C-alpha positions in Angstrom: -33.8 -4.3 66.5 -30.5 -5.3 64.9 -28.7 -8.6 64.8 -26.3 -7.3 67.4 -29.3 -7.0 69.8 -30.0 -10.7 69.5 -32.7 -12.8 68.0 -36.4 -12.2 68.7 -38.9 -15.1 68.3 -42.6 -15.3 69.3 -43.7 -18.2 71.5 -45.4 -19.8 68.5 -42.2 -19.6 66.4 -40.2 -21.1 69.3 -42.8 -23.8 69.5 -42.5 -24.6 65.8 -38.7 -24.9 66.1 -39.1 -27.1 69.2 -41.6 -29.4 67.4 -39.2 -29.8 64.4 -36.3 -30.6 66.7 -38.4 -33.1 68.6 -39.7 -34.9 65.5 -36.1 -35.3 64.3 -34.8 -37.0 67.4 -32.4 -38.7 67.8 -31.0 -36.9 64.8 -29.9 -33.3 64.5 -32.5 -31.0 63.0 -32.0 -27.8 61.1 -33.7 -24.9 59.5 -33.7 -21.2 58.5 -35.2 -18.2 60.2 -36.4 -15.3 58.1 -37.1 -11.7 58.9 -35.3 -8.3 59.3 -32.6 -7.4 61.7 -33.0 -9.8 64.6 -36.8 -10.0 64.4 -38.0 -13.4 63.0 -41.0 -13.4 60.8 -41.0 -17.0 59.6 -39.5 -20.4 60.6 -38.5 -22.7 57.8 -37.6 -26.3 58.9 -35.2 -27.9 56.4 -34.4 -31.6 56.2 -31.0 -32.8 57.5 -29.8 -34.9 54.7 -27.1 -36.5 56.8 -29.7 -38.0 59.2 -27.0 -38.0 61.9 -27.2 -37.5 65.6 -23.9 -35.5 65.6 -24.0 -33.5 62.3 -26.3 -31.7 59.9 -26.3 -30.6 56.3 -29.3 -28.9 54.9 -30.9 -30.7 51.9 -29.5 -28.5 49.1 -32.7 -28.3 47.0 -34.9 -27.5 50.0 -32.3 -24.9 51.2 -32.3 -23.1 47.9 -36.1 -23.2 47.6 -36.4 -21.8 51.1 -33.8 -19.1 50.4 -35.7 -18.0 47.2 -38.9 -17.9 49.2 -37.3 -15.7 51.9 -35.9 -13.3 49.2 -39.2 -13.2 47.4 -40.9 -12.2 50.7 -38.5 -9.3 51.0 -36.8 -10.8 54.1 -33.3 -11.9 54.9 -31.9 -15.0 56.5 -32.0 -13.7 60.1 -30.8 -17.0 61.6 -29.8 -20.6 61.1 -30.9 -23.1 63.6 -29.9 -26.6 64.5 -30.0 -29.0 67.4 -27.4 -30.9 69.5 -29.5 -33.8 70.7 -26.8 -35.2 72.9 -24.7 -32.2 73.6 -24.8 -28.7 74.9 -26.3 -25.8 73.0 -22.9 -24.3 72.1 -21.1 -24.2 68.8 -18.9 -27.3 68.1 -15.6 -26.9 66.2 -17.5 -28.1 63.1 -20.2 -25.5 63.7 -17.6 -22.7 63.8 -15.7 -24.1 60.8 -18.9 -24.3 58.7 -20.4 -21.0 59.7 -20.7 -19.7 56.1 -23.2 -16.9 56.8 -21.5 -14.4 59.1 -24.4 -11.9 58.5 -26.8 -14.4 60.2 -27.2 -15.5 63.8 -26.9 -19.2 64.8 -29.5 -20.6 67.1 -28.3 -23.9 68.7 -30.7 -25.9 70.7 -30.3 -28.9 73.0 -32.7 -30.9 75.3 -32.8 -29.4 78.8 -33.2 -32.7 80.6 -36.8 -32.0 81.5 -38.5 -32.6 78.2 -38.1 -29.1 76.8 -35.5 -27.4 74.5 -33.0 -24.8 75.5 -31.6 -22.4 72.9 -28.7 -20.1 72.7 -27.8 -17.6 70.0 -24.3 -16.9 68.6 -22.7 -14.7 66.1 -20.0 -16.7 64.4 -17.6 -14.8 62.1 -14.1 -15.7 60.9 -13.7 -18.3 63.7 -14.8 -16.0 66.4 -17.9 -16.8 68.5 -19.9 -14.3 70.5 -23.1 -15.0 72.3 -26.2 -12.8 71.7 -29.5 -12.7 73.5 -32.4 -15.0 72.6 -35.7 -13.1 73.3 -39.0 -15.1 73.2 -42.0 -12.8 73.4 -45.0 -11.6 71.5 
């Protein structure tokens, strides 16, 4: 599977992401996804140092530590995830402007109104946004 084919998570990985997002409410939450191609092998929650309901910035020390761990494992940053607690799971103008990793996919999650999370995946490169599939299966 390649990144152009979308992002593949297991139900347990999706559950770990959802738990991190829920714990952070009402603030945005964020983290990194590690693996190869579009197949996620590990989920790394990272603290949002802004503690904001409308913006996120990964804690720099934790982000670097996580990136080193991903590299040491022989993986790549397959995806970057964050939540929109009060908005749709689509890239905001800020998300597009701050998409500094065009080789990674962006998973944006929002509450679905029924107590669960809805996620959508995007490739964001040079200001262009294209949706990619989110596949959750074993």
